[in-house]
Structures are given as C-alpha cells and as structure tokens.
CHARMM-style PDB file with segment names, atoms N, HN, CA, C and O in Angstrom:
ATOM      1  N   MET     1     -52.408 -22.734 -65.176  1.00  0.00      PROA
ATOM      2  CA  MET     1     -53.297 -21.829 -64.464  1.00  0.00      PROA
ATOM      3  C   MET     1     -52.622 -20.493 -64.210  1.00  0.00      PROA
ATOM      4  O   MET     1     -53.289 -19.459 -64.168  1.00  0.00      PROA
ATOM      5  N   ASP     2     -51.288 -20.502 -64.039  1.00  0.00      PROA
ATOM      6  HN  ASP     2     -50.746 -21.341 -64.074  1.00  0.00      PROA
ATOM      7  CA  ASP     2     -50.570 -19.246 -63.825  1.00  0.00      PROA
ATOM      8  C   ASP     2     -50.632 -18.352 -65.065  1.00  0.00      PROA
ATOM      9  O   ASP     2     -50.744 -17.132 -64.948  1.00  0.00      PROA
ATOM     10  N   ALA     3     -50.560 -18.961 -66.250  1.00  0.00      PROA
ATOM     11  HN  ALA     3     -50.469 -19.952 -66.345  1.00  0.00      PROA
ATOM     12  CA  ALA     3     -50.620 -18.179 -67.484  1.00  0.00      PROA
ATOM     13  C   ALA     3     -52.006 -17.559 -67.653  1.00  0.00      PROA
ATOM     14  O   ALA     3     -52.125 -16.412 -68.083  1.00  0.00      PROA
ATOM     15  N   PHE     4     -53.044 -18.310 -67.317  1.00  0.00      PROA
ATOM     16  HN  PHE     4     -52.946 -19.241 -66.967  1.00  0.00      PROA
ATOM     17  CA  PHE     4     -54.410 -17.786 -67.420  1.00  0.00      PROA
ATOM     18  C   PHE     4     -54.598 -16.586 -66.498  1.00  0.00      PROA
ATOM     19  O   PHE     4     -55.203 -15.591 -66.896  1.00  0.00      PROA
ATOM     20  N   LEU     5     -54.095 -16.668 -65.289  1.00  0.00      PROA
ATOM     21  HN  LEU     5     -53.604 -17.476 -64.965  1.00  0.00      PROA
ATOM     22  CA  LEU     5     -54.201 -15.561 -64.342  1.00  0.00      PROA
ATOM     23  C   LEU     5     -53.432 -14.341 -64.841  1.00  0.00      PROA
ATOM     24  O   LEU     5     -53.915 -13.213 -64.737  1.00  0.00      PROA
ATOM     25  N   LEU     6     -52.249 -14.563 -65.377  1.00  0.00      PROA
ATOM     26  HN  LEU     6     -51.857 -15.479 -65.461  1.00  0.00      PROA
ATOM     27  CA  LEU     6     -51.434 -13.466 -65.892  1.00  0.00      PROA
ATOM     28  C   LEU     6     -52.120 -12.805 -67.090  1.00  0.00      PROA
ATOM     29  O   LEU     6     -52.155 -11.578 -67.176  1.00  0.00      PROA
ATOM     30  N   LEU     7     -52.661 -13.596 -68.009  1.00  0.00      PROA
ATOM     31  HN  LEU     7     -52.632 -14.593 -67.939  1.00  0.00      PROA
ATOM     32  CA  LEU     7     -53.339 -13.033 -69.168  1.00  0.00      PROA
ATOM     33  C   LEU     7     -54.622 -12.308 -68.781  1.00  0.00      PROA
ATOM     34  O   LEU     7     -54.962 -11.297 -69.395  1.00  0.00      PROA
ATOM     35  N   THR     8     -55.328 -12.795 -67.794  1.00  0.00      PROA
ATOM     36  HN  THR     8     -55.052 -13.617 -67.296  1.00  0.00      PROA
ATOM     37  CA  THR     8     -56.541 -12.129 -67.330  1.00  0.00      PROA
ATOM     38  C   THR     8     -56.220 -10.772 -66.726  1.00  0.00      PROA
ATOM     39  O   THR     8     -56.905  -9.788 -67.009  1.00  0.00      PROA
ATOM     40  N   ILE     9     -55.207 -10.712 -65.913  1.00  0.00      PROA
ATOM     41  HN  ILE     9     -54.651 -11.511 -65.684  1.00  0.00      PROA
ATOM     42  CA  ILE     9     -54.798  -9.440 -65.301  1.00  0.00      PROA
ATOM     43  C   ILE     9     -54.310  -8.472 -66.366  1.00  0.00      PROA
ATOM     44  O   ILE     9     -54.623  -7.282 -66.314  1.00  0.00      PROA
ATOM     45  N   ALA    10     -53.542  -8.973 -67.334  1.00  0.00      PROA
ATOM     46  HN  ALA    10     -53.288  -9.939 -67.377  1.00  0.00      PROA
ATOM     47  CA  ALA    10     -53.046  -8.117 -68.411  1.00  0.00      PROA
ATOM     48  C   ALA    10     -54.206  -7.568 -69.246  1.00  0.00      PROA
ATOM     49  O   ALA    10     -54.190  -6.401 -69.637  1.00  0.00      PROA
ATOM     50  N   ALA    11     -55.208  -8.402 -69.518  1.00  0.00      PROA
ATOM     51  HN  ALA    11     -55.221  -9.350 -69.200  1.00  0.00      PROA
ATOM     52  CA  ALA    11     -56.361  -7.945 -70.297  1.00  0.00      PROA
ATOM     53  C   ALA    11     -57.148  -6.885 -69.543  1.00  0.00      PROA
ATOM     54  O   ALA    11     -57.609  -5.915 -70.145  1.00  0.00      PROA
ATOM     55  N   ILE    12     -57.307  -7.051 -68.249  1.00  0.00      PROA
ATOM     56  HN  ILE    12     -56.932  -7.839 -67.760  1.00  0.00      PROA
ATOM     57  CA  ILE    12     -58.036  -6.060 -67.442  1.00  0.00      PROA
ATOM     58  C   ILE    12     -57.266  -4.749 -67.392  1.00  0.00      PROA
ATOM     59  O   ILE    12     -57.865  -3.679 -67.496  1.00  0.00      PROA
ATOM     60  N   VAL    13     -55.950  -4.815 -67.234  1.00  0.00      PROA
ATOM     61  HN  VAL    13     -55.463  -5.685 -67.150  1.00  0.00      PROA
ATOM     62  CA  VAL    13     -55.136  -3.599 -67.170  1.00  0.00      PROA
ATOM     63  C   VAL    13     -55.159  -2.874 -68.514  1.00  0.00      PROA
ATOM     64  O   VAL    13     -55.344  -1.658 -68.553  1.00  0.00      PROA
ATOM     65  N   LEU    14     -54.974  -3.600 -69.610  1.00  0.00      PROA
ATOM     66  HN  LEU    14     -54.823  -4.588 -69.578  1.00  0.00      PROA
ATOM     67  CA  LEU    14     -54.981  -2.962 -70.925  1.00  0.00      PROA
ATOM     68  C   LEU    14     -56.364  -2.418 -71.282  1.00  0.00      PROA
ATOM     69  O   LEU    14     -56.465  -1.359 -71.901  1.00  0.00      PROA
ATOM     70  N   GLY    15     -57.409  -3.109 -70.910  1.00  0.00      PROA
ATOM     71  HN  GLY    15     -57.327  -3.969 -70.407  1.00  0.00      PROA
ATOM     72  CA  GLY    15     -58.759  -2.608 -71.136  1.00  0.00      PROA
ATOM     73  C   GLY    15     -59.033  -1.348 -70.345  1.00  0.00      PROA
ATOM     74  O   GLY    15     -59.652  -0.414 -70.855  1.00  0.00      PROA
ATOM     75  N   GLY    16     -58.581  -1.313 -69.113  1.00  0.00      PROA
ATOM     76  HN  GLY    16     -58.078  -2.072 -68.699  1.00  0.00      PROA
ATOM     77  CA  GLY    16     -58.731  -0.115 -68.291  1.00  0.00      PROA
ATOM     78  C   GLY    16     -57.961   1.060 -68.857  1.00  0.00      PROA
ATOM     79  O   GLY    16     -58.432   2.197 -68.816  1.00  0.00      PROA
ATOM     80  N   MET    17     -56.781   0.791 -69.384  1.00  0.00      PROA
ATOM     81  HN  MET    17     -56.398  -0.132 -69.417  1.00  0.00      PROA
ATOM     82  CA  MET    17     -55.998   1.857 -70.013  1.00  0.00      PROA
ATOM     83  C   MET    17     -56.707   2.377 -71.266  1.00  0.00      PROA
ATOM     84  O   MET    17     -56.697   3.579 -71.531  1.00  0.00      PROA
ATOM     85  N   GLY    18     -57.317   1.483 -72.030  1.00  0.00      PROA
ATOM     86  HN  GLY    18     -57.326   0.507 -71.815  1.00  0.00      PROA
ATOM     87  CA  GLY    18     -58.059   1.908 -73.213  1.00  0.00      PROA
ATOM     88  C   GLY    18     -59.248   2.769 -72.859  1.00  0.00      PROA
ATOM     89  O   GLY    18     -59.509   3.767 -73.530  1.00  0.00      PROA
ATOM     90  N   VAL    19     -59.970   2.406 -71.823  1.00  0.00      PROA
ATOM     91  HN  VAL    19     -59.758   1.595 -71.278  1.00  0.00      PROA
ATOM     92  CA  VAL    19     -61.116   3.206 -71.376  1.00  0.00      PROA
ATOM     93  C   VAL    19     -60.642   4.558 -70.853  1.00  0.00      PROA
ATOM     94  O   VAL    19     -61.292   5.575 -71.097  1.00  0.00      PROA
ATOM     95  N   ALA    20     -59.529   4.581 -70.145  1.00  0.00      PROA
ATOM     96  HN  ALA    20     -59.002   3.755 -69.947  1.00  0.00      PROA
ATOM     97  CA  ALA    20     -58.992   5.842 -69.622  1.00  0.00      PROA
ATOM     98  C   ALA    20     -58.578   6.773 -70.760  1.00  0.00      PROA
ATOM     99  O   ALA    20     -58.831   7.976 -70.698  1.00  0.00      PROA
ATOM    100  N   VAL    21     -57.946   6.229 -71.795  1.00  0.00      PROA
ATOM    101  HN  VAL    21     -57.740   5.252 -71.845  1.00  0.00      PROA
ATOM    102  CA  VAL    21     -57.545   7.054 -72.939  1.00  0.00      PROA
ATOM    103  C   VAL    21     -58.775   7.566 -73.674  1.00  0.00      PROA
ATOM    104  O   VAL    21     -58.782   8.708 -74.133  1.00  0.00      PROA
ATOM    105  N   PHE    22     -59.810   6.748 -73.794  1.00  0.00      PROA
ATOM    106  HN  PHE    22     -59.804   5.820 -73.421  1.00  0.00      PROA
ATOM    107  CA  PHE    22     -61.042   7.181 -74.451  1.00  0.00      PROA
ATOM    108  C   PHE    22     -61.671   8.354 -73.702  1.00  0.00      PROA
ATOM    109  O   PHE    22     -62.074   9.336 -74.327  1.00  0.00      PROA
ATOM    110  N   PHE    23     -61.762   8.268 -72.382  1.00  0.00      PROA
ATOM    111  HN  PHE    23     -61.435   7.471 -71.875  1.00  0.00      PROA
ATOM    112  CA  PHE    23     -62.351   9.366 -71.621  1.00  0.00      PROA
ATOM    113  C   PHE    23     -61.462  10.601 -71.652  1.00  0.00      PROA
ATOM    114  O   PHE    23     -61.971  11.721 -71.591  1.00  0.00      PROA
ATOM    115  N   TRP    24     -60.152  10.427 -71.746  1.00  0.00      PROA
ATOM    116  HN  TRP    24     -59.739   9.518 -71.796  1.00  0.00      PROA
ATOM    117  CA  TRP    24     -59.248  11.569 -71.871  1.00  0.00      PROA
ATOM    118  C   TRP    24     -59.492  12.288 -73.196  1.00  0.00      PROA
ATOM    119  O   TRP    24     -59.492  13.518 -73.238  1.00  0.00      PROA
ATOM    120  N   THR    25     -59.701  11.529 -74.287  1.00  0.00      PROA
ATOM    121  HN  THR    25     -59.701  10.529 -74.252  1.00  0.00      PROA
ATOM    122  CA  THR    25     -59.980  12.168 -75.574  1.00  0.00      PROA
ATOM    123  C   THR    25     -61.333  12.869 -75.560  1.00  0.00      PROA
ATOM    124  O   THR    25     -61.490  13.905 -76.205  1.00  0.00      PROA
ATOM    125  N   LEU    26     -62.306  12.331 -74.844  1.00  0.00      PROA
ATOM    126  HN  LEU    26     -62.178  11.489 -74.320  1.00  0.00      PROA
ATOM    127  CA  LEU    26     -63.592  13.014 -74.723  1.00  0.00      PROA
ATOM    128  C   LEU    26     -63.438  14.353 -74.020  1.00  0.00      PROA
ATOM    129  O   LEU    26     -63.997  15.356 -74.464  1.00  0.00      PROA
ATOM    130  N   ARG    27     -62.681  14.375 -72.920  1.00  0.00      PROA
ATOM    131  HN  ARG    27     -62.227  13.560 -72.559  1.00  0.00      PROA
ATOM    132  CA  ARG    27     -62.489  15.613 -72.161  1.00  0.00      PROA
ATOM    133  C   ARG    27     -61.679  16.641 -72.935  1.00  0.00      PROA
ATOM    134  O   ARG    27     -61.887  17.842 -72.766  1.00  0.00      PROA
ATOM    135  N   SER    28     -60.756  16.191 -73.784  1.00  0.00      PROA
ATOM    136  HN  SER    28     -60.586  15.215 -73.922  1.00  0.00      PROA
ATOM    137  CA  SER    28     -59.909  17.142 -74.508  1.00  0.00      PROA
ATOM    138  C   SER    28     -60.562  17.669 -75.779  1.00  0.00      PROA
ATOM    139  O   SER    28     -59.980  18.510 -76.464  1.00  0.00      PROA
ATOM    140  N   GLY    29     -61.763  17.189 -76.109  1.00  0.00      PROA
ATOM    141  HN  GLY    29     -62.236  16.505 -75.552  1.00  0.00      PROA
ATOM    142  CA  GLY    29     -62.513  17.750 -77.227  1.00  0.00      PROA
ATOM    143  C   GLY    29     -62.178  17.158 -78.578  1.00  0.00      PROA
ATOM    144  O   GLY    29     -62.362  17.829 -79.594  1.00  0.00      PROA
ATOM    145  N   GLN    30     -61.701  15.945 -78.633  1.00  0.00      PROA
ATOM    146  HN  GLN    30     -61.552  15.400 -77.808  1.00  0.00      PROA
ATOM    147  CA  GLN    30     -61.344  15.329 -79.900  1.00  0.00      PROA
ATOM    148  C   GLN    30     -62.548  15.051 -80.781  1.00  0.00      PROA
ATOM    149  O   GLN    30     -62.401  14.976 -82.000  1.00  0.00      PROA
ATOM    150  N   TYR    31     -63.720  14.899 -80.214  1.00  0.00      PROA
ATOM    151  HN  TYR    31     -63.840  14.960 -79.224  1.00  0.00      PROA
ATOM    152  CA  TYR    31     -64.902  14.507 -80.973  1.00  0.00      PROA
ATOM    153  C   TYR    31     -65.940  15.622 -81.054  1.00  0.00      PROA
ATOM    154  O   TYR    31     -67.113  15.343 -81.302  1.00  0.00      PROA
ATOM    155  N   ASP    32     -65.544  16.861 -80.855  1.00  0.00      PROA
ATOM    156  HN  ASP    32     -64.591  17.088 -80.653  1.00  0.00      PROA
ATOM    157  CA  ASP    32     -66.501  17.964 -80.810  1.00  0.00      PROA
ATOM    158  C   ASP    32     -67.105  18.285 -82.172  1.00  0.00      PROA
ATOM    159  O   ASP    32     -68.317  18.478 -82.275  1.00  0.00      PROA
ATOM    160  N   ASP    33     -66.293  18.346 -83.208  1.00  0.00      PROA
ATOM    161  HN  ASP    33     -65.309  18.189 -83.124  1.00  0.00      PROA
ATOM    162  CA  ASP    33     -66.775  18.781 -84.521  1.00  0.00      PROA
ATOM    163  C   ASP    33     -66.526  17.680 -85.546  1.00  0.00      PROA
ATOM    164  O   ASP    33     -65.526  17.710 -86.262  1.00  0.00      PROA
ATOM    165  N   LEU    34     -67.428  16.715 -85.616  1.00  0.00      PROA
ATOM    166  HN  LEU    34     -68.241  16.691 -85.034  1.00  0.00      PROA
ATOM    167  CA  LEU    34     -67.244  15.601 -86.535  1.00  0.00      PROA
ATOM    168  C   LEU    34     -67.617  15.963 -87.965  1.00  0.00      PROA
ATOM    169  O   LEU    34     -67.034  15.414 -88.900  1.00  0.00      PROA
ATOM    170  N   ASP    35     -68.562  16.863 -88.165  1.00  0.00      PROA
ATOM    171  HN  ASP    35     -69.035  17.309 -87.406  1.00  0.00      PROA
ATOM    172  CA  ASP    35     -69.017  17.193 -89.509  1.00  0.00      PROA
ATOM    173  C   ASP    35     -68.300  18.402 -90.098  1.00  0.00      PROA
ATOM    174  O   ASP    35     -68.375  18.625 -91.306  1.00  0.00      PROA
ATOM    175  N   GLY    36     -67.629  19.163 -89.302  1.00  0.00      PROA
ATOM    176  HN  GLY    36     -67.568  18.983 -88.321  1.00  0.00      PROA
ATOM    177  CA  GLY    36     -67.014  20.396 -89.782  1.00  0.00      PROA
ATOM    178  C   GLY    36     -65.995  20.191 -90.884  1.00  0.00      PROA
ATOM    179  O   GLY    36     -66.086  20.846 -91.923  1.00  0.00      PROA
ATOM    180  N   ALA    37     -65.036  19.312 -90.697  1.00  0.00      PROA
ATOM    181  HN  ALA    37     -64.962  18.780 -89.853  1.00  0.00      PROA
ATOM    182  CA  ALA    37     -64.006  19.092 -91.705  1.00  0.00      PROA
ATOM    183  C   ALA    37     -64.589  18.461 -92.959  1.00  0.00      PROA
ATOM    184  O   ALA    37     -64.152  18.776 -94.066  1.00  0.00      PROA
ATOM    185  N   ALA    38     -65.558  17.584 -92.809  1.00  0.00      PROA
ATOM    186  HN  ALA    38     -65.914  17.328 -91.910  1.00  0.00      PROA
ATOM    187  CA  ALA    38     -66.167  16.939 -93.969  1.00  0.00      PROA
ATOM    188  C   ALA    38     -66.962  17.939 -94.798  1.00  0.00      PROA
ATOM    189  O   ALA    38     -67.017  17.816 -96.022  1.00  0.00      PROA
ATOM    190  N   GLU    39     -67.573  18.917 -94.161  1.00  0.00      PROA
ATOM    191  HN  GLU    39     -67.528  19.017 -93.167  1.00  0.00      PROA
ATOM    192  CA  GLU    39     -68.339  19.906 -94.905  1.00  0.00      PROA
ATOM    193  C   GLU    39     -67.462  21.029 -95.440  1.00  0.00      PROA
ATOM    194  O   GLU    39     -67.776  21.601 -96.483  1.00  0.00      PROA
ATOM    195  N   ARG    40     -66.379  21.359 -94.760  1.00  0.00      PROA
ATOM    196  HN  ARG    40     -66.123  20.895 -93.912  1.00  0.00      PROA
ATOM    197  CA  ARG    40     -65.497  22.432 -95.226  1.00  0.00      PROA
ATOM    198  C   ARG    40     -64.821  22.084 -96.545  1.00  0.00      PROA
ATOM    199  O   ARG    40     -64.550  22.978 -97.347  1.00  0.00      PROA
ATOM    200  N   ILE    41     -64.544  20.812 -96.786  1.00  0.00      PROA
ATOM    201  HN  ILE    41     -64.764  20.086 -96.135  1.00  0.00      PROA
ATOM    202  CA  ILE    41     -63.875  20.434 -98.020  1.00  0.00      PROA
ATOM    203  C   ILE    41     -64.795  20.617 -99.226  1.00  0.00      PROA
ATOM    204  O   ILE    41     -64.316  20.765-100.350  1.00  0.00      PROA
ATOM    205  N   LEU    42     -66.100  20.607 -99.007  1.00  0.00      PROA
ATOM    206  HN  LEU    42     -66.490  20.486 -98.094  1.00  0.00      PROA
ATOM    207  CA  LEU    42     -67.050  20.758-100.100  1.00  0.00      PROA
ATOM    208  C   LEU    42     -67.409  22.211-100.390  1.00  0.00      PROA
ATOM    209  O   LEU    42     -67.963  22.503-101.449  1.00  0.00      PROA
ATOM    210  N   MET    43     -67.110  23.118 -99.482  1.00  0.00      PROA
ATOM    211  HN  MET    43     -66.660  22.881 -98.621  1.00  0.00      PROA
ATOM    212  CA  MET    43     -67.456  24.525 -99.663  1.00  0.00      PROA
ATOM    213  C   MET    43     -66.476  25.194-100.623  1.00  0.00      PROA
ATOM    214  O   MET    43     -65.269  24.959-100.569  1.00  0.00      PROA
ATOM    215  N   ASP    44     -67.020  26.029-101.499  1.00  0.00      PROA
ATOM    216  HN  ASP    44     -68.001  26.220-101.543  1.00  0.00      PROA
ATOM    217  CA  ASP    44     -66.204  26.737-102.466  1.00  0.00      PROA
ATOM    218  C   ASP    44     -65.937  28.146-101.940  1.00  0.00      PROA
ATOM    219  O   ASP    44     -66.858  28.948-101.783  1.00  0.00      PROA
ATOM    220  N   ASP    45     -64.679  28.431-101.674  1.00  0.00      PROA
ATOM    221  HN  ASP    45     -63.931  27.780-101.801  1.00  0.00      PROA
ATOM    222  CA  ASP    45     -64.311  29.753-101.172  1.00  0.00      PROA
ATOM    223  C   ASP    45     -63.999  30.662-102.360  1.00  0.00      PROA
ATOM    224  O   ASP    45     -63.020  30.439-103.072  1.00  0.00      PROA
ATOM    225  N   ASP    46     -64.817  31.672-102.573  1.00  0.00      PROA
ATOM    226  HN  ASP    46     -65.613  31.853-101.994  1.00  0.00      PROA
ATOM    227  CA  ASP    46     -64.594  32.604-103.670  1.00  0.00      PROA
ATOM    228  C   ASP    46     -63.436  33.550-103.391  1.00  0.00      PROA
ATOM    229  O   ASP    46     -62.879  34.126-104.325  1.00  0.00      PROA
ATOM    230  N   ASP    47     -63.066  33.721-102.146  1.00  0.00      PROA
ATOM    231  HN  ASP    47     -63.518  33.252-101.387  1.00  0.00      PROA
ATOM    232  CA  ASP    47     -61.989  34.646-101.793  1.00  0.00      PROA
ATOM    233  C   ASP    47     -60.620  34.138-102.231  1.00  0.00      PROA
ATOM    234  O   ASP    47     -59.679  34.925-102.336  1.00  0.00      PROA
ATOM    235  N   ASP    48     -60.490  32.850-102.486  1.00  0.00      PROA
ATOM    236  HN  ASP    48     -61.254  32.210-102.401  1.00  0.00      PROA
ATOM    237  CA  ASP    48     -59.196  32.286-102.848  1.00  0.00      PROA
ATOM    238  C   ASP    48     -58.871  32.398-104.329  1.00  0.00      PROA
ATOM    239  O   ASP    48     -57.751  32.096-104.741  1.00  0.00      PROA
ATOM    240  N   ARG    49     -59.825  32.823-105.123  1.00  0.00      PROA
ATOM    241  HN  ARG    49     -60.734  33.068-104.788  1.00  0.00      PROA
ATOM    242  CA  ARG    49     -59.590  32.941-106.566  1.00  0.00      PROA
ATOM    243  C   ARG    49     -58.746  34.179-106.867  1.00  0.00      PROA
ATOM    244  O   ARG    49     -58.910  35.224-106.238  1.00  0.00      PROA
ATOM    245  N   PRO    50     -57.857  34.048-107.821  1.00  0.00      PROA
ATOM    246  CA  PRO    50     -57.054  35.242-108.190  1.00  0.00      PROA
ATOM    247  C   PRO    50     -57.925  36.263-108.913  1.00  0.00      PROA
ATOM    248  O   PRO    50     -58.873  35.901-109.610  1.00  0.00      PROA
ATOM    249  N   THR    51     -57.599  37.523-108.745  1.00  0.00      PROA
ATOM    250  HN  THR    51     -56.829  37.817-108.180  1.00  0.00      PROA
ATOM    251  CA  THR    51     -58.367  38.588-109.378  1.00  0.00      PROA
ATOM    252  C   THR    51     -57.881  38.791-110.806  1.00  0.00      PROA
ATOM    253  O   THR    51     -56.687  38.685-111.085  1.00  0.00      PROA
ATOM    254  N   ARG    52     -58.822  39.086-111.717  1.00  0.00      PROA
ATOM    255  HN  ARG    52     -59.792  39.173-111.491  1.00  0.00      PROA
ATOM    256  CA  ARG    52     -58.461  39.363-113.122  1.00  0.00      PROA
ATOM    257  C   ARG    52     -58.101  40.831-113.256  1.00  0.00      PROA
ATOM    258  O   ARG    52     -58.721  41.701-112.644  1.00  0.00      PROA
ATOM    259  N   SER    53     -57.085  41.087-114.070  1.00  0.00      PROA
ATOM    260  HN  SER    53     -56.582  40.380-114.566  1.00  0.00      PROA
ATOM    261  CA  SER    53     -56.683  42.479-114.281  1.00  0.00      PROA
ATOM    262  C   SER    53     -57.107  42.940-115.649  1.00  0.00      PROA
ATOM    263  OT1 SER    53     -56.859  44.088-116.018  1.00  0.00      PROA
TER     264      SER     53
END
C-alpha cells in the first residue's frame, strides 16, 4: 500500500508539472504560427537567384 501511495503522489506531481510546462509554452508563444514555416518552405523567392551578366 505504501508503494501505491508513493506512485499516486508521483503521478500527480509529474502530471501537474506537465500541465504547468504546457501552459508556460502557451504563454511564451510557442504555438502562435503553426502554418508559417510549412508554407514558407514552399514559396519560391526570386530574390535569391543569382543575376545573369
């Protein structure tokens, strides 16, 4: 029974830490632009081409 209590407390603490880290990433803006990087790789930048002489 002591092991069950210890594992239950550990699971609650680790779960709480996971939720806290998730909300910290939300506040810091980690999920703001999900489509930007995926769409930027498909865009063709004409400015990067070398000029012909």
